[in-house]
N, C-alpha and C positions, 0 to 999 in steps of 0.2 A: 128906718124900719129895721134895718139891720143892727141888732144888739148883742152885746155880751154882757151878762150880769153875774157878778160874783155874789156869793153867800155864804154864811158860815162862820163870818168873824164874831169876834166878842172878846170878853175879858177871861183870862185863864190864869192859874196859878203856874209857878215855874215847875216842870215836870210834867205839866198836864198835855193834854191832846185836843187838837181840834181838825176837823176835815172841811175844806174850802171846796164849794162849787162853782163851776163855771157854765153856766147856762147859755147856749146860744138860739137865737131866734132869726128869723128871716133869711138864713143862709144854711147850707149844709156843713156841718162842722167837719165831717170826714175828709174834705178837700183841703184841710189845713193842718199845719204843726201847730201845736198849741204850746205857749211858754207862759210859766208863771213869774212873776216880777215882784218886788216890793221896794217901798220907799219909806226909809224912817226919816223922822222929823230932822230938818237940815242937812240931809244927805240925798245923793244922787239916787235914781232910780237903778236897781240892779236886776240881772237876770239870776233867778234861782233854780229853775227846773225848765225842760223842754221834752216833749214827746212828740214823735214823728206820727205821720199822718194815721197809720195803721196801728200805731202803738208798739211797734216792734223794737224801737230803739228810744231810750231815755237817756238824760243827763242831769247832773246836778252840780251846783256850785258847792266848792269844799266846805262851805259855812254850814250847809244843811245836809251834806251826804251822810247817809246812814240813819237819820232822823225823819225825814220828808220822803215822801213816796207819790210821784206823779202817775195818773192813770186816766184813761178816757173810756166812754160808753158811747160809742158813735150813733148805735141804735136810738139812745136816748138824747143825741145832740148835746152832751155835758161831758165836762172835763171834771176832775178831782185833784186835790193836794191834801193828802193826809199828811199832817204835822204832828209828831211825837216828841217827847223829851223837850218841849218848848222852853226856852231860855229868855231872860229879859231882853237881850240883845235881838231877838226875833220880832219885838214890837215894831210894827210898820203898817202902813197900808199896803194890802196885796192886790196885784192886777193879774188878770189873765189876759192873753193877747194871743192872736193867730196870725199865720203866716203862710201865703200860698207859694208855692213853687220854691220851696225851700226843705232841706232836711234838718236844718238847726234854726234857732230862735235868736237871732242878733237883734238887739233891742231897738235899733235904729231903723230896721227893715220891717218891722211888724205891721201888718196891715190894718188890723183892726184891735181896738182896746175897749176892755170893761172900765167902769167908773172906780173900780177898786172896794175892798171890804176892809175894815179897820181890825187889826189883832194887836191886842195888849195883853202881854205877859207881865203880871206884877202879883206880888203878895199883898 
């Protein structure tokens, strides 16, 4: 019954933009910090961004810093990842995940995960 559902993925040309959404149901998202992760073919899942419970603190992996923006709307029980200036190397399945009792988003302690949405950056 507890679910995280990502949406907004698709095919985009290099330099383009996408906004991913992560909708929570069955629980109150505001209780958790939220992380975005991605996994490219043949590679390990990596953390790319994290936002604290109230949205006051954000962080980004160096690979996406300056191009991606994480945000949340606790009233809508939804988190977002705005992706600009997309590159072919951004191609991956993107996942959102949440963690309780933490100010950061370590991959191995996230409590709940969505099933992912595929982003393909190609001309």
